[in-house]
GUZAZA-738983 format. One line per 10 residues: number of its first residue (from 1); their letters; for each residue x, y, z of C-alpha. Coordinates in steps of 0.25 Angstrom, whole numbers, plus 2048, in hexadecimal, padded with zeros to 3 digits. Example, Ala and Ser with C-alpha at 12.3 -4.5 7.8 and 13.67 -1.06 7.14 Angstrom:
<nodes>
1	AS	831,7EE,81F | 837,7FC,81D;
</nodes>
This chain:
<nodes>
1	XXXXXXXXXX	E33,D1C,9FB | E24,D19,9FD | E1C,D17,9F0 | E0D,D1A,9F1 | E03,D10,9EB | DFE,D1D,9E4 | E0B,D1E,9DD | E09,D10,9D8 | DFB,D13,9D3 | E00,D1F,9CC;
11	XXXXXXXXXX	E0B,D18,9C5 | E00,D0E,9C0 | DF7,D19,9BB | E02,D20,9B4 | E06,D13,9AD | DF8,D12,9A7 | DF8,D20,9A1 | DF9,D21,992 | E07,D22,98C | E0D,D2B,982;
21	XXXXXXXXXX	E10,D26,974 | E16,D32,96D | E23,D2A,96A | E26,D2E,95B | E34,D31,958 | E3A,D28,963 | E40,D1D,959 | E4F,D1D,957 | E5A,D14,953 | E61,D0B,95F;
31	XXXXXXXXXX	E6F,D0F,960 | E78,D04,959 | E6D,CFD,952 | E6B,CFB,943 | E5E,CF4,944 | E51,CF8,94A | E43,CF3,94B | E38,CFD,948 | E2B,CFE,950 | E1F,D07,94E;
41	XXXXXXXXXX	E14,D09,958 | E06,D0D,952 | DFC,D17,958 | DF1,D0D,956 | DF0,CFE,955 | DEF,CF7,948 | DE6,CEB,945 | DED,CDE,947 | DF2,CD9,939 | DFB,CD0,931;
51	XXXXXXXXXX	DFE,CDC,929 | E03,CE7,932 | E08,CF0,927 | DF9,CF2,922 | DF4,CF3,930 | DFE,CFE,934 | DFC,D05,927 | DED,D06,92A | DEF,D0C,937 | DFB,D15,934;
61	XXXXXXXXXX	DFA,D1E,927 | E07,D1E,920 | E0C,D11,925 | E0A,D09,918 | E13,D12,910 | E1E,D11,91A | E1C,D02,91B | E1E,D01,90C | E2A,D0A,90B | E32,D03,916;
71	XXXXXXXXXX	E2C,CF5,915 | E26,CF5,923 | E21,CE8,929 | E1A,CEA,937 | E19,CE0,941 | E13,CE0,94F | E1E,CE5,959 | E18,CE0,966 | E16,CD1,964 | E0E,CCF,971;
81	XXXXXXXXXX	E02,CC7,96E | DF4,CCE,96E | DEF,CC5,97A | DFB,CCA,982 | DF9,CD8,97E | DEB,CD8,983 | DEF,CD2,990 | DFA,CDD,992 | DF0,CE7,98E | DE7,CE3,999;
91	XXXXXXXXXX	DF2,CE3,9A3 | DF6,CF1,99F | DE7,CF6,9A0 | DE7,CF0,9AE | DF4,CF7,9B2 | DF2,D04,9AB | DE4,D05,9A6 | DE9,D05,998 | DED,CFB,98E | DF3,D05,984;
101	XXXXXXXXXX	E01,D02,986 | DFF,CF3,982 | DF6,CF6,977 | E01,CFF,971 | E09,CF3,96F | E00,CEE,964 | E03,CFB,95C | E12,CF8,95B | E18,CF2,94E | E26,CEE,949;
111	XXXXXXXXXX	E29,CF3,93B | E33,CEB,932 | E38,CF4,926 | E41,CF1,91A | E50,CF4,91C | E4E,CF8,92B | E5B,D01,92D | E5B,D0B,938 | E59,D16,92E | E4C,D0F,928;
121	XXXXXXXXXX	E46,D0B,936 | E48,D1A,93A | E41,D1F,92D | E35,D15,92F | E33,D19,93E | E34,D28,93A | E2A,D26,92F | E20,D1D,937 | E20,D28,943 | E1A,D32,939;
131	XXXXXXXXXX	E0E,D29,937 | E02,D2D,93F | DFF,D1F,944 | E0C,D1C,949 | E0F,D1E,958 | E1E,D1C,958 | E2A,D14,952 | E35,D0D,959 | E42,D07,955 | E49,CFC,95D;
141	XXXXXXXXXX	E56,CF6,95A | E56,CE9,953 | E64,CE6,958 | E68,CE4,967 | E68,CF0,970 | E73,CF0,97B | E6C,CEC,988 | E6C,CF6,994 | E78,CEC,99A | E7D,C92,9C8;
151	XXXXXXXXXX	E85,C8B,9BF | E93,C85,9C3 | E9C,C8A,9C7 | E95,C91,9D3 | E92,C9F,9D2 | E94,CA7,9DF | E88,CAF,9E5 | E89,CBD,9DF | E7D,CC3,9E4 | E85,CCC,9EE;
161	XXXXXXXXXX	E8A,CD2,9E1 | E7C,CD6,9DD | E7D,CE3,9E6 | E71,CE9,9DE | E68,CE0,9E7 | E6C,CE7,9F4 | E66,CF2,9FB | E73,CFB,9FC | E73,D00,9EE | E6A,CF6,9E6;
171	XXXXXXXXXX	E5B,CF3,9E6 | E5B,CEA,9F3 | E55,CDE,9EC | E5A,CD6,9F8 | E4F,CDC,A00 | E45,CD7,9F7 | E4B,CC9,9F7 | E4C,CC9,A06 | E3C,CCA,A05 | E3B,CBF,9FB;
181	XXXXXXXXXX	E39,CC8,9EF | E40,CC4,9E3 | E36,CC6,9D7 | E2D,CBB,9D9 | E22,CB9,9CE | E27,CC4,9C5 | E2A,CC1,9B6 | E36,CC8,9B0 | E3A,CCB,9A2 | E47,CD1,99C;
191	XXXXXXXXXX	E48,CD8,98F | E56,CD8,989 | E60,CCF,982 | E62,CC2,988 | E66,CBA,995 | E6E,CAE,998 | E64,CA4,99E | E6F,C9A,9A1 | E76,CA3,9AB | E77,C9D,9B9;
201	XXXXXXXXXX	E6E,CA8,9BF | E63,CA5,9B5 | E64,C97,9B0 | E5A,C92,9BB | E51,C9E,9BB | E44,CA0,9B4 | E4A,CA8,9A8 | E48,CA7,999 | E49,CB0,98D | E3C,CB1,985;
211	XXXXXXXXXX	E43,CB2,977 | E4F,CAB,972 | E5B,CB5,974 | E63,CB8,967 | E70,CB0,965 | E76,CBE,960 | E74,CC4,96E | E81,CC4,975 | E85,CC2,983 | E87,CD1,985;
221	XXXXXXXXXX	E78,CD2,982 | E72,CC5,988 | E7A,CC6,995 | E73,CD3,998 | E67,CCB,99B | E6E,CC1,9A4 | E72,CCD,9AD | E64,CD2,9AD | E5E,CC5,9B0 | E68,CC3,9BB;
231	XXXXXXXXXX	E65,CCF,9C2 | E56,CCC,9C2 | E55,CBD,9C2 | E62,CB6,9C5 | E61,CAA,9CE | E61,CAD,9DD | E6A,CA1,9E1 | E77,C9F,9E9 | E80,CA3,9DD | E81,CAF,9D3;
241	XXXXXXXXXX	E77,CBB,9D4 | E69,CBC,9D8 | E5E,CC2,9CF | E56,CCD,9D6 | E49,CC8,9D2 | E4D,CB9,9D2 | E3F,CB5,9D7 | E38,CBA,9CA | E30,CB0,9C2 | E38,CB1,9B5;
251	XXXXXXXXXX	E41,CBA,9AD | E40,CB9,99E | E49,CC0,993 | E42,CC6,987 | E4E,CC8,97E | E4F,CD4,975 | E59,CCC,96C | E51,CBF,969 | E56,CB5,95E | E4C,CBC,955;
261	XXXXXXXXXX	E53,CC9,955 | E55,CD5,95E | E47,CDB,962 | E46,CE3,96F | E37,CE6,96D | E33,CD8,96B | E3B,CD4,978 | E33,CDE,980 | E26,CDA,979 | E28,CCC,97D;
271	XXXXXXXXXX	E2C,CCF,98B | E1F,CD7,98D | E17,CCD,985 | E1B,CC2,98F | E19,CCA,99C | E0D,CCF,9A4 | E0A,CD8,9B0 | E14,CD7,9BB | E20,CD2,9B2 | E2D,CD9,9B1;
281	XXXXXXXXXX	E34,CDD,9A4 | E43,CE2,9A4 | E47,CEA,998 | E57,CE8,998 | E56,CF2,98B | E5B,CFF,987 | E5B,D07,97A | E60,D13,973 | E59,D1F,979 | E56,D2E,975;
291	XXXXXXXXXX	E64,D33,979 | E6C,D27,971 | E6F,D1E,97D | E67,D13,984 | E5A,D15,98B | E4E,D0C,98F | E49,D03,985 | E3B,D09,986 | E40,D15,97F | E3C,D0D,973;
301	XXXXXXXXXX	E2E,D10,971 | E29,D01,96E | E30,CFD,97B | E29,D08,982 | E1C,D03,97D | E1F,CF5,981 | E23,CF9,98F | E17,D02,992 | E0E,CF7,98E | E15,CED,997;
311	XXXXXXXXXX	E16,CF6,9A3 | E07,CF9,9A1 | E04,CEA,9A2 | E0B,CE9,9AF | E18,CE4,9AA | E24,CEB,9B1 | E2F,CEF,9A8 | E3D,CF3,9AD | E46,CF9,9A3 | E54,CFE,9A2;
321	XXXXXXXXXX	E56,D0D,9A0 | E62,D0A,997 | E71,D0D,998 | E71,D19,98F | E72,D25,999 | E66,D2A,992 | E5D,D35,998 | E4F,D31,997 | E4A,D3F,99B | E52,D45,98F;
331	XXXXXXXXXX	E49,D4D,985 | E4C,D42,97A | E44,D38,982 | E38,D41,983 | E30,D38,979 | E33,D2C,982 | E2F,D33,98E | E22,D37,987 | E1E,D29,986 | E1B,D28,995;
341	XXXXXXXXXX	E21,D1D,99E | E21,D0F,999 | E20,D09,9A7 | E2D,D03,9A7 | E37,D04,9B2 | E44,D0A,9AC | E51,D07,9B3 | E5E,D0F,9B4 | E6B,D0B,9B9 | E72,D10,9C6;
351	XXXXXXXXXX	E7E,D0E,9CD | E80,D01,9D6 | E82,D09,9E3 | E79,D10,9ED | E7B,D1D,9E5 | E71,D18,9DA | E76,D22,9D0 | E73,D21,9C1 | E7E,D1A,9B9 | E82,D24,9AD;
361	XXXXXXXXXX	E7E,D1A,9A2 | E6F,D18,9A7 | E64,D1F,99F | E5C,D28,9A9 | E51,D31,9AA | E43,D32,9B1 | E3E,D26,9A9 | E49,D1D,9B0 | E41,D18,9BC | E4B,D10,9C5;
371	XXXXXXXXXX	E5A,D0C,9C5 | E62,D00,9CA | E71,CFC,9C9 | E77,CFF,9BB | E85,CF9,9BF | E8B,CEE,9C8 | E7F,CE5,9C7 | E84,CD6,9C8 | E7C,CCC,9C0 | E7D,CC0,9B7;
381	XXXXXXXXXX	E82,CC0,9A9 | E8E,CC5,9A0 | E99,CBF,9A9 | EA2,CCC,9A9 | EA2,CCB,9B8 | EA2,CBC,9BB | EA0,CAF,9B4 | EA1,CA4,9BD | EA9,C98,9B8 | EAA,C9F,9AA;
391	XXXXXXXXXX	E9B,C9B,9A8 | E93,CA5,9A0 | E86,CA1,9A7 | E8D,CA5,9B4 | E90,CB3,9B0 | E8E,CC0,9B8 | E8F,CCF,9B5 | E8E,CDD,9BB | E82,CE2,9B3 | E80,CF1,9B1;
401	XXXXXXXXXX	E78,CFC,9AA | E69,CFE,9AA | E69,CEF,9A6 | E6D,CEB,9B5 | E64,CF6,9BB | E58,CF1,9B4 | E57,CE3,9B9 | E5A,CE8,9C7 | E4E,CF0,9C6 | E46,CE6,9BF;
411	XXXXXXXXXX	E49,CDC,9CA | E44,CE6,9D5 | E37,CE7,9CD | E35,CD8,9CC | E37,CD6,9DB | E2E,CE2,9DF | E23,CDD,9D5 | E24,CCF,9DB | E22,CD5,9E9 | E16,CDE,9E5;
421	XXXXXXXXXX	E10,CD2,9DD | E11,CC9,9E9 | E0A,CD2,9F2 | DFF,CD7,9E8 | DFE,CCE,9DD | DFF,CDA,9D4 | E0B,CE0,9CC | E11,CEE,9CD | E11,CF5,9BF | E1E,CFA,9B9;
431	XXXXXXXXXX	E1B,D08,9BD | E17,D04,9CB | E24,CFC,9CC | E2C,D08,9C7 | E25,D12,9D1 | E28,D08,9DD | E37,D07,9D9 | E39,D16,9D7 | E31,D19,9E4 | E39,D0F,9ED;
441	XXXXXXXXXX	E47,D0F,9E6 | E54,D15,9EB | E56,D22,9E4 | E60,D24,9D9 | E6D,D2B,9DD | E71,D38,9D6 | E64,D39,9D0 | E61,D45,9C7 | E57,D48,9BD | E60,D45,9B2;
451	XXXXXXXXXX	E65,D38,9B7 | E59,D31,9BC | E58,D22,9BD | E4F,D20,9C9 | E51,D19,9D6 | E56,D0B,9D8 | E4C,D01,9DE | E4C,CFD,9EC | E45,CF0,9EF | E43,CF2,9FD;
461	XXXXXXXXXX	E3C,CFF,9FB | E34,CFA,9F0 | E2F,CED,9F7 | E2C,CF6,A04 | E23,CFF,9FB | E1C,CF4,9F5 | E19,CEE,A02 | E14,CFC,A07 | E0B,CFE,9FB | E05,CF0,9FD;
471	XXXXXXXXXX	E04,CF2,A0C | DFA,CFD,A0B | DEC,CF9,A11 | DE2,CF5,A07 | DD8,CFA,A11 | DDC,D06,A19 | DD2,D05,A25 | DD9,CFB,A2D | DE7,CFA,A32 | DF1,CF2,A3A;
481	XXXXXXXXXX	DFF,CF3,A3F | E0A,CE9,A3F | E17,CE8,A48 | E22,CE6,A48 | E25,CEA,A39 | E2F,CE5,A35 | E2C,CD8,A3C | E34,CCC,A40 | E2C,CC2,A47 | E1D,CC6,A4A;
491	XXXXXXXXXX	E15,CD1,A44 | E0A,CD8,A4D | DFD,CDE,A47 | DF6,CE9,A4E | DE9,CF0,A4A | DDD,CF8,A50 | DD5,CEB,A50 | DD4,CDF,A47 | DC7,CD7,A45 | DC6,CC9,A48;
501	XXXXXXXXXX	DC8,CC5,A39 | DD5,CCD,A36 | DE0,CC5,A30 | DEF,CC8,A2C | DF6,CC3,A20 | E05,CC4,A1E | E0A,CC4,A0F | E19,CC3,A0B | E20,CCC,A01 | E1B,CC2,9F6;
511	XXXXXXXXXX	E0D,CC4,9FA | E0C,CB6,A00 | E03,CB4,A0C | E0D,CAF,A17 | E04,CB1,A24 | DF6,CB3,A28 | DF0,CB5,A36 | DE2,CB9,A3C | DE4,CC5,A44 | DDF,CC2,A52;
521	XXXXXXXXXX	DE1,CD0,A58 | DE9,CDC,A59 | DF8,CD9,A5A | DF7,CCC,A51 | E05,CC7,A4E | E0A,CC1,A41 | E16,CB8,A41 | E21,CBD,A37 | E2C,CB5,A3D | E2D,CAA,A32;
531	XXXXXXXXXX	E2C,CB4,A26 | E38,CB8,A1E | E3C,CC7,A1E | E35,CD0,A15 | E28,CD8,A13 | E1A,CD3,A16 | E0C,CD8,A15 | E03,CD6,A21 | DF4,CD7,A1C | DE9,CD8,A27;
541	XXXXXXXXXX	DDB,CD5,A22 | DD0,CD9,A2C | DC2,CD8,A26 | DC2,CDF,A19 | DCE,CE8,A1C | DDC,CE4,A18 | DE9,CEB,A1C | DF8,CE7,A19 | E05,CEB,A1F | E13,CE9,A1B;
551	XXXX	E1C,CE1,A25 | E2B,CDF,A24 | E30,CD2,A29 | E3F,CD3,A2E;
</nodes>
């Protein structure tokens, strides 16, 4: 289960390598949609201008003729301010050594055309991709795409129904809670349709939506977000359910269906534009894939570019694989695989038992990183399982699909990120977090090459591995031993010899200093009797040498 520090370093190195951009021919019509948005990515930037038609025409030979024929009007697609882009670019350079992925966002335009039928947008996209200065074209639906799926009277405590929290078949979030870990200091964003902020699990939480949700978005769509928010961020009180990362700073919805009209690209853009290093974005999204059913939203090339930029910045993205039984290793997905890895953590759906088998509907393949329960996930919303007192704001459901699996994994990420940040003041990148989850997770059952959805996270194993990594001595010359470990009352430190200036400091799982003693000699004791159970770091400083050990308080 142990993940080497060199593996984390390798994932950071790989994240910084250049990514392939041979994406022509990937555009297609979303099934069931009669209206699409047309995007074009240019190989080189164009000068900022109030007349982008002329600016693009100067950089792309042949564009002017097409613009006249189809009455094309270009507009910047990625509406993140230049000031914010520069900040994101600097973070990407810090994390990966390159700001290329962020700079690429400046080259993407949305094109409006006259009479934008499916046939005409296909015609324009095909013609554009024949031009030398065009990198790729992309079509995204302009119509909603199917999502991948205490107020009086008193609501009973339903946390016992959240069996995905447990160790027997779930992710063992209870272990993290017992250590006092619940997502502290982490900002969470959810990209999807809507959420009921008046629900009893959310009405006193730090939740909001960034844009007004369209009144045309029905409960079938908006309650999806209520279930997702419940899994991640529901109030941990004496009634109802408990959010897995209930201690996070905030959870904000970035709706793809605002009152201004359905626009998935804008929702993702705004989520990234209002995030920074260490933040977590959830993609509760799916789209029509190469085989005709649902796959990850990043199959769309603009979404992939946005995702790559965000993960290079240090924003962690956890995304649904989709409920389409699509094989991402199929030859028809070759161009998608050729782009490289976006850095997102892609989540498949497995059974809600100790077998951890892939559910038949889950999209799968080597690009799917980890999985969680895709059935029997008790959460807030809908009201098809319970509606206390007939009150819509006290409704509960059994959530399913990659929709339920994704917020479970996202919650694990938030809590682990909080733990790591508390100890180091730094953040794990998305690729680093992915390697941690894979290396310490419980293996998928009945795994074969053609059904791969990866392991299910194990919070106990992942927390222990972070502690092991950070317990590595910063200077290897000195050493000391501790016993007993686990400790109940008093911890004893032994060494070949401490100097008269040696001291020991004890830090809790949040990185807070909880005790400090001067070491008066071999056999120095530290009182742990008043500490709560969990993992602690004992740091001994002797002159210029510092060594740390992980200690478990039982």
